[in-house]
VEXKOL-826259 format. One line per field, with one value per residue: x, y, z of N, C-alpha, C, O in turn; residue number from 1; residue in three letters. Coordinates in nm, 2 decimals. Example, Ala and Ser with C-alpha at 12.3 -4.5 7.8 and 13.67 -1.06 7.14 Angstrom:
% VEXKOL-826259
n_px 1.32  1.28
n_py -0.57  -0.22
n_pz 0.78  0.71
ca_px 1.23  1.37
ca_py -0.45  -0.11
ca_pz 0.78  0.71
c_px 1.32  1.29
c_py -0.33  0.00
c_pz 0.78  0.79
o_px 1.42  1.34
o_py -0.33  0.11
o_pz 0.85  0.80
n 1  2
res ala  ser
This chain:
% VEXKOL-826259
n_px -1.99  -1.81  -1.57  -1.47  -1.23  -0.90  -0.76  -0.52  -0.17  -0.04  0.09  0.05  -0.19  -0.49  -0.64  -0.96  -1.00  -0.81  -0.85  -1.05  -1.28  -1.15  -1.31  -1.48  -1.54  -1.30  -1.33  -1.27  -1.15  -1.34  -1.63  -1.67  -1.85  -2.19  -2.45  -2.57  -2.66  -2.79  -2.79  -2.95  -2.92  -3.04  -3.07  -3.33  -3.47  -3.47  -3.46  -3.37  -3.35  -3.22  -3.18  -2.91  -2.79  -2.48  -2.32  -2.06  -1.84  -1.96  -1.81  -1.55  -1.48  -1.37  -1.19  -1.25  -1.01  -0.83  -0.94  -0.92  -0.64  -0.55  -0.68  -0.55  -0.29  -0.33  -0.41  -0.18  -0.03  -0.18  -0.13  0.13  0.09  -0.07  0.11  0.26  0.06  0.04  0.30  0.30  0.10  0.23  0.45  0.31  0.20  0.44  0.53  0.33  0.37  0.62  0.55  0.38  0.57  0.73  0.56  0.57  0.81  0.84  0.77  0.98  1.32  1.58  1.82  1.72  1.52  1.68  1.84  1.65  1.53  1.74  1.77  1.51  1.50  1.67  1.52  1.30  1.43  1.50  1.25  1.15  1.33  1.25  0.99  1.04  1.16  0.94  0.76  0.90  1.10  1.00  0.91  1.04  1.15  1.09  0.99  1.12  0.96  0.82  1.05  1.14  1.12  1.23  1.04  0.90  0.62  0.56  0.68  0.52  0.27  0.31  0.35  0.09  -0.07  0.02  -0.03  -0.31  -0.40  -0.38  -0.51  -0.43  -0.29  -0.08  0.28  0.63  0.74  0.55  0.57  0.83  0.80  0.63  0.81  1.01  0.87  0.81  1.06  1.16  0.98  1.04  1.30  1.25  1.09  1.28  1.45  1.28  1.19  1.43  1.48  1.27  1.32  1.57  1.68  1.44  1.35  1.55  1.52  1.27  1.33  1.48  1.30  1.11  1.24  1.16  0.85  0.69  0.46  0.39  0.43  0.40  0.43  0.59  0.56  0.75  0.70  0.60
n_py -1.30  -1.06  -0.88  -0.54  -0.43  -0.31  -0.05  -0.13  -0.16  -0.22  -0.55  -0.64  -0.69  -0.86  -1.14  -1.12  -0.86  -0.71  -0.63  -0.38  -0.12  0.20  0.38  0.22  0.03  -0.21  -0.56  -0.75  -0.99  -1.30  -1.28  -1.36  -1.65  -1.58  -1.35  -1.09  -0.75  -0.62  -0.33  -0.13  0.16  0.41  0.68  0.91  0.74  0.47  0.29  0.02  -0.27  -0.59  -0.90  -1.12  -1.44  -1.59  -1.88  -2.11  -2.28  -2.60  -2.80  -2.73  -2.64  -2.38  -2.30  -2.06  -1.97  -2.01  -1.84  -1.59  -1.57  -1.57  -1.34  -1.15  -1.17  -1.10  -0.83  -0.72  -0.74  -0.57  -0.33  -0.28  -0.28  -0.05  0.15  0.13  0.20  0.48  0.55  0.49  0.67  0.91  0.89  0.90  1.16  1.30  1.24  1.36  1.63  1.67  1.64  1.86  2.06  2.01  2.09  2.36  2.46  2.62  2.87  2.96  3.09  2.99  2.89  2.83  2.64  2.44  2.36  2.27  2.06  1.87  1.81  1.72  1.49  1.33  1.31  1.16  0.92  0.83  0.80  0.60  0.39  0.34  0.25  0.02  -0.13  -0.17  -0.31  -0.44  -0.46  -0.35  -0.59  -0.58  -0.71  -0.95  -1.30  -1.40  -1.46  -1.41  -1.29  -1.40  -1.19  -1.05  -0.86  -0.59  -0.57  -0.82  -1.00  -0.92  -1.00  -1.27  -1.35  -1.29  -1.45  -1.71  -1.73  -1.69  -1.89  -2.12  -2.37  -2.37  -2.26  -1.98  -2.03  -2.06  -2.04  -1.88  -1.65  -1.57  -1.50  -1.28  -1.11  -1.08  -0.94  -0.71  -0.61  -0.56  -0.36  -0.16  -0.10  0.01  0.23  0.38  0.44  0.59  0.80  0.93  1.02  1.20  1.38  1.48  1.49  1.55  1.78  1.95  1.97  2.09  2.34  2.44  2.45  2.63  2.87  2.96  3.07  2.86  2.68  2.41  2.23  2.04  2.00  1.71  1.46  1.22  0.87  0.65
n_pz 0.40  0.50  0.70  0.76  0.53  0.44  0.24  0.01  -0.11  -0.42  -0.46  -0.21  -0.11  0.01  -0.13  -0.24  -0.15  -0.26  -0.52  -0.62  -0.67  -0.61  -0.47  -0.32  -0.02  0.07  0.10  0.40  0.63  0.68  0.88  1.23  1.35  1.45  1.56  1.37  1.30  1.02  0.84  0.60  0.43  0.24  0.25  0.20  0.04  0.13  0.43  0.63  0.83  0.95  1.13  1.11  1.10  1.13  1.06  1.15  0.92  0.86  0.75  0.77  1.04  1.27  1.56  1.82  1.93  1.72  1.52  1.65  1.67  1.40  1.32  1.47  1.37  1.11  1.15  1.23  1.00  0.84  0.96  0.88  0.60  0.56  0.60  0.36  0.18  0.24  0.17  -0.11  -0.20  -0.15  -0.32  -0.57  -0.55  -0.56  -0.82  -0.97  -0.90  -1.02  -1.29  -1.32  -1.29  -1.51  -1.71  -1.68  -1.77  -2.00  -1.92  -1.78  -1.74  -1.96  -1.83  -1.57  -1.63  -1.74  -1.53  -1.35  -1.50  -1.50  -1.22  -1.17  -1.32  -1.17  -0.94  -1.04  -1.10  -0.85  -0.73  -0.90  -0.83  -0.56  -0.61  -0.75  -0.56  -0.40  -0.58  -0.78  -1.08  -1.41  -1.65  -1.95  -2.17  -2.42  -2.43  -2.22  -2.01  -1.68  -1.47  -1.15  -0.87  -0.56  -0.37  -0.17  -0.14  -0.24  -0.05  0.17  0.08  0.05  0.32  0.43  0.27  0.33  0.61  0.64  0.48  0.61  0.84  1.09  1.40  1.37  1.37  1.44  1.18  1.04  1.20  1.14  0.87  0.89  1.03  0.85  0.64  0.78  0.83  0.57  0.50  0.68  0.59  0.33  0.40  0.54  0.34  0.17  0.34  0.39  0.13  0.09  0.29  0.24  -0.05  -0.19  -0.05  -0.12  -0.39  -0.39  -0.28  -0.48  -0.69  -0.60  -0.62  -0.85  -1.00  -0.89  -0.70  -0.60  -0.39  -0.08  0.28  0.43  0.67  0.86  0.78  1.01
ca_px -2.00  -1.67  -1.56  -1.41  -1.09  -0.82  -0.71  -0.39  -0.08  0.03  0.06  0.04  -0.33  -0.54  -0.74  -1.07  -1.00  -0.70  -0.90  -1.18  -1.29  -1.09  -1.41  -1.55  -1.47  -1.26  -1.36  -1.16  -1.16  -1.47  -1.67  -1.68  -1.99  -2.26  -2.57  -2.53  -2.76  -2.76  -2.86  -2.95  -2.96  -3.03  -3.12  -3.48  -3.53  -3.50  -3.38  -3.43  -3.25  -3.26  -3.08  -2.85  -2.71  -2.37  -2.27  -1.93  -1.85  -1.96  -1.71  -1.42  -1.50  -1.25  -1.20  -1.23  -0.87  -0.77  -0.99  -0.86  -0.50  -0.54  -0.72  -0.44  -0.18  -0.37  -0.41  -0.04  0.01  -0.25  -0.06  0.25  0.03  -0.12  0.23  0.29  -0.04  0.08  0.42  0.26  0.03  0.33  0.52  0.22  0.20  0.57  0.53  0.23  0.44  0.72  0.48  0.34  0.69  0.77  0.47  0.60  0.94  0.83  0.75  1.11  1.44  1.65  1.91  1.64  1.46  1.78  1.88  1.53  1.52  1.85  1.74  1.38  1.53  1.73  1.41  1.23  1.51  1.49  1.12  1.15  1.40  1.17  0.88  1.10  1.18  0.81  0.69  0.99  1.13  0.91  0.97  1.02  1.20  0.99  1.05  1.19  0.87  0.83  1.16  1.10  1.18  1.20  0.99  0.84  0.48  0.56  0.70  0.41  0.16  0.34  0.32  -0.05  -0.13  0.06  -0.09  -0.45  -0.43  -0.37  -0.62  -0.36  -0.24  0.06  0.39  0.76  0.75  0.47  0.63  0.95  0.75  0.59  0.92  1.08  0.80  0.82  1.20  1.17  0.90  1.12  1.41  1.20  1.05  1.40  1.50  1.19  1.20  1.56  1.47  1.18  1.38  1.70  1.68  1.31  1.35  1.65  1.45  1.16  1.39  1.53  1.19  1.04  1.30  1.08  0.71  0.62  0.41  0.31  0.48  0.35  0.52  0.57  0.61  0.81  0.61  0.66
ca_py -1.21  -1.02  -0.76  -0.42  -0.44  -0.19  -0.02  -0.19  -0.11  -0.32  -0.69  -0.68  -0.70  -1.00  -1.20  -1.04  -0.73  -0.64  -0.57  -0.32  0.03  0.28  0.44  0.12  -0.03  -0.34  -0.67  -0.80  -1.13  -1.34  -1.25  -1.48  -1.69  -1.50  -1.28  -0.95  -0.66  -0.56  -0.21  -0.08  0.30  0.48  0.81  0.92  0.63  0.34  0.25  -0.10  -0.36  -0.72  -0.97  -1.23  -1.54  -1.65  -2.01  -2.16  -2.38  -2.73  -2.89  -2.69  -2.55  -2.32  -2.27  -1.92  -1.94  -2.00  -1.72  -1.48  -1.57  -1.53  -1.20  -1.07  -1.17  -1.02  -0.69  -0.68  -0.72  -0.45  -0.21  -0.26  -0.25  0.09  0.24  0.12  0.29  0.62  0.58  0.49  0.79  1.01  0.88  0.94  1.30  1.35  1.22  1.46  1.76  1.68  1.66  2.00  2.14  2.00  2.17  2.50  2.49  2.72  3.00  2.99  3.12  2.87  2.84  2.78  2.52  2.33  2.31  2.19  1.93  1.78  1.76  1.65  1.35  1.26  1.28  1.05  0.80  0.79  0.75  0.47  0.29  0.30  0.17  -0.11  -0.20  -0.21  -0.40  -0.51  -0.39  -0.39  -0.69  -0.53  -0.81  -1.06  -1.43  -1.45  -1.48  -1.32  -1.33  -1.39  -1.08  -1.03  -0.73  -0.56  -0.61  -0.97  -1.06  -0.90  -1.08  -1.41  -1.37  -1.29  -1.57  -1.83  -1.73  -1.70  -2.01  -2.24  -2.39  -2.39  -2.14  -1.94  -2.07  -1.99  -2.01  -1.76  -1.53  -1.54  -1.43  -1.14  -1.03  -1.05  -0.84  -0.58  -0.56  -0.50  -0.24  -0.07  -0.06  0.09  0.35  0.46  0.50  0.70  0.91  1.00  1.08  1.32  1.47  1.54  1.52  1.61  1.91  2.03  1.99  2.18  2.47  2.49  2.48  2.74  2.99  3.01  3.10  2.73  2.65  2.28  2.14  2.05  1.95  1.57  1.41  1.08  0.76  0.56
ca_pz 0.51  0.53  0.78  0.69  0.49  0.42  0.11  0.00  -0.20  -0.50  -0.45  -0.07  -0.07  0.04  -0.22  -0.30  -0.10  -0.33  -0.64  -0.60  -0.70  -0.50  -0.39  -0.25  0.09  0.04  0.19  0.48  0.67  0.71  1.01  1.32  1.37  1.55  1.51  1.33  1.26  0.89  0.81  0.46  0.44  0.11  0.27  0.19  -0.04  0.20  0.55  0.69  0.90  0.98  1.20  1.02  1.18  1.05  1.12  1.11  0.81  0.92  0.69  0.81  1.16  1.33  1.70  1.85  1.95  1.59  1.45  1.71  1.64  1.27  1.31  1.53  1.28  0.99  1.19  1.24  0.86  0.80  1.01  0.78  0.47  0.56  0.58  0.22  0.11  0.26  0.08  -0.25  -0.23  -0.15  -0.45  -0.67  -0.54  -0.61  -0.97  -1.02  -0.89  -1.13  -1.42  -1.33  -1.31  -1.65  -1.79  -1.65  -1.82  -2.10  -1.85  -1.71  -1.81  -2.00  -1.73  -1.47  -1.67  -1.76  -1.40  -1.29  -1.57  -1.45  -1.09  -1.18  -1.37  -1.06  -0.85  -1.10  -1.09  -0.71  -0.71  -0.97  -0.75  -0.45  -0.66  -0.79  -0.43  -0.36  -0.67  -0.88  -1.21  -1.52  -1.74  -2.08  -2.27  -2.45  -2.45  -2.10  -1.91  -1.56  -1.38  -1.01  -0.80  -0.42  -0.35  -0.04  -0.15  -0.26  0.08  0.25  0.03  0.09  0.46  0.45  0.20  0.41  0.74  0.62  0.40  0.69  0.94  1.22  1.47  1.32  1.45  1.42  1.03  1.01  1.27  1.06  0.75  0.93  1.07  0.72  0.58  0.86  0.81  0.44  0.50  0.75  0.50  0.22  0.46  0.57  0.21  0.12  0.43  0.36  0.00  0.10  0.39  0.19  -0.19  -0.23  0.00  -0.20  -0.52  -0.36  -0.26  -0.61  -0.77  -0.55  -0.65  -0.96  -0.95  -0.87  -0.57  -0.60  -0.29  0.06  0.38  0.46  0.80  0.84  0.80  1.12
c_px -1.86  -1.68  -1.50  -1.27  -1.02  -0.78  -0.56  -0.30  -0.02  -0.01  0.05  -0.10  -0.37  -0.65  -0.84  -1.06  -0.89  -0.75  -1.04  -1.17  -1.24  -1.19  -1.49  -1.47  -1.43  -1.30  -1.24  -1.18  -1.31  -1.51  -1.68  -1.83  -2.06  -2.39  -2.54  -2.66  -2.72  -2.85  -2.84  -3.00  -2.93  -3.09  -3.27  -3.54  -3.57  -3.40  -3.44  -3.31  -3.31  -3.15  -3.04  -2.77  -2.60  -2.31  -2.13  -1.95  -1.85  -1.86  -1.57  -1.43  -1.36  -1.28  -1.19  -1.09  -0.80  -0.81  -0.93  -0.71  -0.47  -0.58  -0.61  -0.32  -0.21  -0.37  -0.27  0.01  -0.06  -0.18  0.06  0.19  -0.01  0.00  0.27  0.19  0.00  0.20  0.38  0.18  0.13  0.41  0.44  0.21  0.32  0.57  0.44  0.30  0.54  0.66  0.43  0.46  0.74  0.69  0.49  0.73  0.94  0.82  0.88  1.22  1.51  1.74  1.83  1.58  1.56  1.82  1.77  1.52  1.62  1.81  1.61  1.41  1.59  1.62  1.33  1.30  1.50  1.36  1.10  1.22  1.32  1.05  0.92  1.12  1.05  0.75  0.77  1.00  1.03  0.98  0.94  1.06  1.10  1.07  1.12  1.09  0.88  0.94  1.12  1.18  1.14  1.16  0.92  0.70  0.47  0.58  0.58  0.29  0.18  0.31  0.17  -0.11  -0.10  -0.01  -0.24  -0.49  -0.42  -0.49  -0.56  -0.31  -0.10  0.17  0.52  0.78  0.68  0.52  0.75  0.91  0.70  0.71  1.00  1.01  0.81  0.96  1.22  1.09  0.98  1.23  1.36  1.15  1.17  1.45  1.41  1.19  1.32  1.55  1.38  1.24  1.50  1.68  1.56  1.30  1.44  1.58  1.34  1.22  1.43  1.41  1.11  1.12  1.24  0.94  0.63  0.58  0.32  0.34  0.39  0.45  0.49  0.63  0.66  0.70  0.67  0.56
c_py -1.17  -0.90  -0.65  -0.45  -0.31  -0.17  -0.06  -0.13  -0.22  -0.46  -0.74  -0.70  -0.85  -1.03  -1.10  -0.90  -0.64  -0.57  -0.51  -0.17  0.10  0.35  0.35  0.07  -0.17  -0.44  -0.71  -0.95  -1.17  -1.32  -1.38  -1.52  -1.61  -1.44  -1.14  -0.88  -0.60  -0.44  -0.16  0.06  0.37  0.62  0.82  0.81  0.51  0.34  0.13  -0.18  -0.49  -0.79  -1.09  -1.32  -1.60  -1.77  -2.04  -2.27  -2.52  -2.83  -2.85  -2.59  -2.50  -2.27  -2.12  -1.88  -1.92  -1.87  -1.60  -1.46  -1.52  -1.38  -1.11  -1.06  -1.09  -0.87  -0.64  -0.66  -0.60  -0.33  -0.17  -0.22  -0.11  0.19  0.24  0.20  0.43  0.65  0.58  0.62  0.91  1.01  0.93  1.10  1.36  1.35  1.33  1.60  1.77  1.70  1.81  2.10  2.13  2.08  2.32  2.55  2.61  2.86  3.04  3.04  2.99  2.81  2.77  2.64  2.40  2.27  2.22  2.06  1.83  1.72  1.68  1.51  1.27  1.22  1.16  0.92  0.74  0.73  0.61  0.36  0.25  0.22  0.03  -0.19  -0.25  -0.33  -0.47  -0.42  -0.44  -0.48  -0.65  -0.63  -0.92  -1.19  -1.49  -1.49  -1.38  -1.37  -1.30  -1.28  -1.08  -0.89  -0.71  -0.61  -0.76  -1.04  -1.04  -0.99  -1.23  -1.44  -1.38  -1.42  -1.70  -1.84  -1.76  -1.83  -2.13  -2.25  -2.42  -2.26  -2.11  -1.98  -2.00  -1.96  -1.89  -1.63  -1.48  -1.46  -1.29  -1.05  -0.99  -0.93  -0.70  -0.52  -0.49  -0.37  -0.13  -0.01  0.04  0.23  0.44  0.52  0.61  0.82  0.99  1.08  1.21  1.42  1.55  1.59  1.60  1.76  2.01  2.06  2.10  2.33  2.53  2.53  2.60  2.87  3.05  3.03  2.97  2.71  2.52  2.19  2.15  1.98  1.80  1.54  1.27  0.98  0.67  0.45
c_pz 0.56  0.62  0.70  0.66  0.49  0.28  0.11  -0.11  -0.28  -0.47  -0.31  -0.02  -0.05  -0.07  -0.28  -0.26  -0.18  -0.46  -0.62  -0.65  -0.58  -0.41  -0.30  -0.13  0.06  0.14  0.27  0.51  0.69  0.85  1.10  1.32  1.48  1.49  1.49  1.28  1.13  0.86  0.67  0.47  0.31  0.13  0.27  0.12  0.04  0.32  0.62  0.75  0.93  1.06  1.11  1.11  1.09  1.13  1.07  1.00  0.87  0.87  0.72  0.93  1.21  1.47  1.71  1.87  1.81  1.52  1.51  1.68  1.50  1.25  1.36  1.43  1.15  1.03  1.19  1.10  0.80  0.84  0.92  0.65  0.46  0.54  0.43  0.14  0.12  0.17  -0.06  -0.29  -0.24  -0.28  -0.57  -0.67  -0.60  -0.76  -1.03  -1.01  -1.00  -1.26  -1.43  -1.35  -1.45  -1.74  -1.77  -1.71  -1.92  -2.04  -1.77  -1.80  -1.85  -1.90  -1.61  -1.51  -1.69  -1.63  -1.34  -1.36  -1.52  -1.31  -1.09  -1.23  -1.26  -0.96  -0.91  -1.09  -0.95  -0.68  -0.78  -0.89  -0.63  -0.50  -0.70  -0.66  -0.38  -0.45  -0.77  -1.00  -1.32  -1.61  -1.88  -2.19  -2.29  -2.46  -2.32  -1.99  -1.79  -1.48  -1.24  -0.94  -0.65  -0.40  -0.21  -0.04  -0.17  -0.13  0.17  0.21  0.06  0.23  0.49  0.39  0.28  0.54  0.73  0.55  0.48  0.79  1.07  1.27  1.41  1.42  1.42  1.27  1.00  1.07  1.19  0.93  0.78  0.96  0.94  0.65  0.65  0.84  0.68  0.43  0.57  0.67  0.39  0.28  0.50  0.45  0.16  0.21  0.41  0.23  0.02  0.20  0.33  0.04  -0.24  -0.18  -0.08  -0.33  -0.50  -0.35  -0.39  -0.69  -0.73  -0.56  -0.78  -0.91  -0.94  -0.73  -0.57  -0.48  -0.16  0.15  0.40  0.60  0.77  0.86  0.90  1.15
o_px -1.80  -1.77  -1.47  -1.19  -1.07  -0.78  -0.49  -0.35  0.03  -0.13  0.04  -0.12  -0.30  -0.74  -0.80  -1.10  -0.89  -0.69  -1.14  -1.06  -1.27  -1.16  -1.57  -1.35  -1.52  -1.32  -1.13  -1.22  -1.39  -1.42  -1.69  -1.92  -2.00  -2.42  -2.49  -2.75  -2.61  -2.97  -2.73  -3.12  -2.82  -3.15  -3.34  -3.66  -3.68  -3.29  -3.56  -3.20  -3.43  -3.03  -3.12  -2.68  -2.63  -2.27  -2.09  -2.05  -1.75  -1.82  -1.48  -1.39  -1.26  -1.38  -1.13  -1.05  -0.72  -0.73  -0.89  -0.67  -0.39  -0.51  -0.59  -0.26  -0.12  -0.33  -0.25  0.09  0.00  -0.17  0.09  0.25  0.00  -0.02  0.31  0.22  -0.01  0.21  0.43  0.21  0.11  0.44  0.49  0.21  0.32  0.62  0.48  0.28  0.55  0.71  0.44  0.45  0.77  0.73  0.44  0.77  1.03  0.85  0.88  1.21  1.49  1.74  1.87  1.59  1.53  1.84  1.80  1.48  1.58  1.82  1.60  1.34  1.56  1.62  1.29  1.24  1.49  1.35  1.04  1.17  1.32  1.01  0.85  1.11  1.04  0.70  0.72  0.93  0.99  1.10  0.83  1.00  1.04  1.19  1.17  1.13  0.95  0.94  1.08  1.31  1.02  1.24  0.88  0.65  0.37  0.51  0.54  0.22  0.09  0.26  0.12  -0.20  -0.19  -0.06  -0.30  -0.61  -0.45  -0.55  -0.62  -0.30  -0.02  0.15  0.51  0.84  0.73  0.52  0.77  0.97  0.73  0.71  1.05  1.07  0.83  0.97  1.28  1.14  0.98  1.26  1.42  1.16  1.16  1.49  1.46  1.18  1.32  1.60  1.42  1.21  1.53  1.67  1.56  1.26  1.41  1.60  1.32  1.16  1.42  1.41  1.06  1.07  1.26  0.91  0.51  0.67  0.20  0.27  0.33  0.53  0.37  0.73  0.63  0.60  0.78  0.59
o_py -1.23  -0.82  -0.67  -0.49  -0.21  -0.27  -0.04  -0.06  -0.32  -0.49  -0.86  -0.72  -0.94  -0.95  -1.01  -0.81  -0.52  -0.48  -0.59  -0.12  0.08  0.38  0.39  0.07  -0.25  -0.41  -0.71  -1.03  -1.08  -1.33  -1.48  -1.44  -1.57  -1.47  -1.07  -0.94  -0.53  -0.46  -0.15  0.08  0.39  0.67  0.74  0.79  0.45  0.37  0.14  -0.15  -0.51  -0.75  -1.16  -1.27  -1.65  -1.76  -2.00  -2.33  -2.56  -2.92  -2.93  -2.47  -2.57  -2.22  -2.05  -1.77  -1.83  -1.80  -1.51  -1.35  -1.44  -1.31  -1.00  -0.95  -1.02  -0.79  -0.52  -0.56  -0.52  -0.23  -0.06  -0.13  -0.05  0.29  0.35  0.26  0.51  0.75  0.67  0.67  1.00  1.11  0.99  1.16  1.46  1.44  1.39  1.68  1.88  1.78  1.87  2.20  2.24  2.13  2.40  2.66  2.69  2.96  3.14  3.02  2.89  2.69  2.67  2.55  2.29  2.15  2.11  1.96  1.71  1.60  1.58  1.41  1.15  1.11  1.07  0.82  0.62  0.63  0.52  0.25  0.13  0.12  -0.06  -0.32  -0.36  -0.42  -0.56  -0.33  -0.56  -0.46  -0.67  -0.63  -0.97  -1.20  -1.60  -1.54  -1.28  -1.48  -1.19  -1.26  -1.10  -0.80  -0.81  -0.68  -0.83  -1.14  -1.13  -1.04  -1.30  -1.55  -1.47  -1.48  -1.78  -1.95  -1.84  -1.87  -2.24  -2.15  -2.49  -2.16  -2.19  -1.96  -1.88  -1.85  -1.80  -1.53  -1.36  -1.36  -1.20  -0.94  -0.87  -0.84  -0.60  -0.40  -0.39  -0.28  -0.01  0.11  0.14  0.33  0.56  0.64  0.71  0.93  1.12  1.19  1.32  1.54  1.66  1.70  1.70  1.85  2.12  2.18  2.18  2.42  2.65  2.64  2.68  2.98  3.16  3.01  2.97  2.72  2.53  2.09  2.25  1.90  1.76  1.59  1.20  1.00  0.61  0.37
o_pz 0.64  0.62  0.58  0.75  0.54  0.20  0.21  -0.20  -0.23  -0.46  -0.28  0.10  -0.08  -0.08  -0.35  -0.34  -0.17  -0.50  -0.61  -0.67  -0.47  -0.30  -0.22  -0.13  0.03  0.26  0.23  0.42  0.71  0.94  1.04  1.29  1.58  1.37  1.57  1.22  1.13  0.87  0.62  0.51  0.27  0.04  0.34  0.14  0.03  0.32  0.66  0.73  0.93  1.04  1.05  1.19  0.98  1.24  0.96  0.99  0.94  0.93  0.71  0.92  1.21  1.50  1.63  1.83  1.80  1.46  1.44  1.66  1.47  1.17  1.31  1.42  1.10  0.94  1.16  1.07  0.73  0.77  0.89  0.58  0.35  0.48  0.38  0.03  0.02  0.11  -0.13  -0.40  -0.32  -0.33  -0.66  -0.78  -0.66  -0.83  -1.13  -1.11  -1.06  -1.34  -1.54  -1.42  -1.51  -1.84  -1.85  -1.70  -1.92  -2.11  -1.70  -1.92  -1.78  -1.88  -1.57  -1.43  -1.66  -1.62  -1.28  -1.30  -1.50  -1.29  -1.01  -1.18  -1.24  -0.90  -0.84  -1.07  -0.93  -0.61  -0.72  -0.88  -0.60  -0.43  -0.68  -0.67  -0.32  -0.40  -0.84  -1.03  -1.32  -1.65  -1.94  -2.30  -2.20  -2.49  -2.32  -1.88  -1.81  -1.42  -1.20  -0.97  -0.62  -0.42  -0.15  0.05  -0.12  -0.10  0.25  0.29  0.09  0.27  0.56  0.45  0.30  0.58  0.80  0.55  0.43  0.82  1.15  1.20  1.41  1.54  1.37  1.24  0.93  1.02  1.18  0.90  0.70  0.92  0.93  0.60  0.59  0.83  0.66  0.36  0.52  0.67  0.37  0.21  0.48  0.45  0.12  0.16  0.41  0.22  -0.03  0.18  0.37  0.01  -0.31  -0.25  -0.10  -0.38  -0.59  -0.41  -0.41  -0.75  -0.81  -0.51  -0.82  -0.79  -0.97  -0.64  -0.54  -0.47  -0.14  0.11  0.40  0.63  0.67  0.94  0.88  1.24
n 1  2  3  4  5  6  7  8  9  10  11  12  13  14  15  16  17  18  19  20  21  22  23  24  25  26  27  28  29  30  31  32  33  34  35  36  37  38  39  40  41  42  43  44  45  46  47  48  49  50  51  52  53  54  55  56  57  58  59  60  61  62  63  64  65  66  67  68  69  70  71  72  73  74  75  76  77  78  79  80  81  82  83  84  85  86  87  88  89  90  91  92  93  94  95  96  97  98  99  100  101  102  103  104  105  106  107  108  109  110  111  112  113  114  115  116  117  118  119  120  121  122  123  124  125  126  127  128  129  130  131  132  133  134  135  136  137  138  139  140  141  142  143  144  145  146  147  148  149  150  151  152  153  154  155  156  157  158  159  160  161  162  163  164  165  166  167  168  169  170  171  172  173  174  175  176  177  178  179  180  181  182  183  184  185  186  187  188  189  190  191  192  193  194  195  196  197  198  199  200  201  202  203  204  205  206  207  208  209  210  211  212  213  214  215  216  217  218  219  220  221  222
res met  glu  gly  lys  gly  ile  arg  thr  ser  gly  gln  gly  gly  arg  gly  arg  gly  ala  ala  his  asn  ile  asp  glu  glu  pro  gly  gly  leu  leu  val  asp  pro  gly  thr  tyr  lys  val  val  val  asp  leu  gly  lys  glu  leu  lys  asp  ser  met  met  val  val  val  asn  asp  asp  pro  asn  ala  pro  arg  ser  lys  glu  leu  arg  asp  thr  leu  arg  ala  ala  asn  ala  arg  leu  asp  lys  ser  ala  leu  lys  leu  val  asp  leu  thr  asp  arg  leu  thr  glu  ala  asp  asp  ile  ile  lys  lys  ile  glu  ala  ser  tyr  leu  asn  met  glu  gln  lys  gln  ser  asp  thr  leu  lys  lys  val  ala  lys  ala  met  gln  asp  ser  ile  lys  gly  ile  arg  glu  gln  leu  asn  gly  lys  thr  gln  asp  lys  gln  gly  tyr  gly  asn  val  pro  gln  val  thr  val  asn  gly  ile  leu  gly  glu  ala  arg  tyr  thr  ile  leu  gly  lys  ser  thr  ile  pro  gly  ala  gln  glu  glu  arg  leu  ile  ile  asp  ala  glu  asn  met  ile  ser  asn  val  leu  lys  arg  ser  asn  asn  phe  phe  glu  val  ala  trp  lys  gly  phe  arg  ala  leu  ala  glu  thr  thr  pro  ile  lys  phe  phe  lys  asp  tyr  lys  leu  ile  glu
């Protein structure tokens, strides 16, 4: 019996909620003990409801204070995680626009396409750098195993795993983990916002001197 979860980005997701079909609602935290009304609605086919009683785990009971504290800490992490979802979507859109532009080179003058190719490569390198900050560099070499990397999603995931994996009220250590995650997220957002405000807008202005109209306006992620 899980509550409503959030769509997550990369490794910053929580357990079962991190792996799901993008069209499905991800699972969140286990619901608190209590009585719930469950409604099944299949349109004209079926609509029914029933009451369900959820009891606390008798082998590992949790106080309301503990549940409320963990839920508040998780909601704080969710707030940060949703910003990364917005950023990841934006980077994917930027990648798609670059691909569309690349497919249009044949319809441009040679000088125009050469200039765009050069700038587009710089855009791709910048996007790759932001993605690596989020998820780490791809391990291409064989025989070395997975080299540990400090990443934004990794730190966010560690904070969530540590907090939700304990049966005690979060203390100074857990607060430090949350602050570390928030600081790293703030840094990557500053980097990405600067990229989209400066370099990407310059790339857009250059591309739109050709018959290309693939871009849209972006607001800062705050």
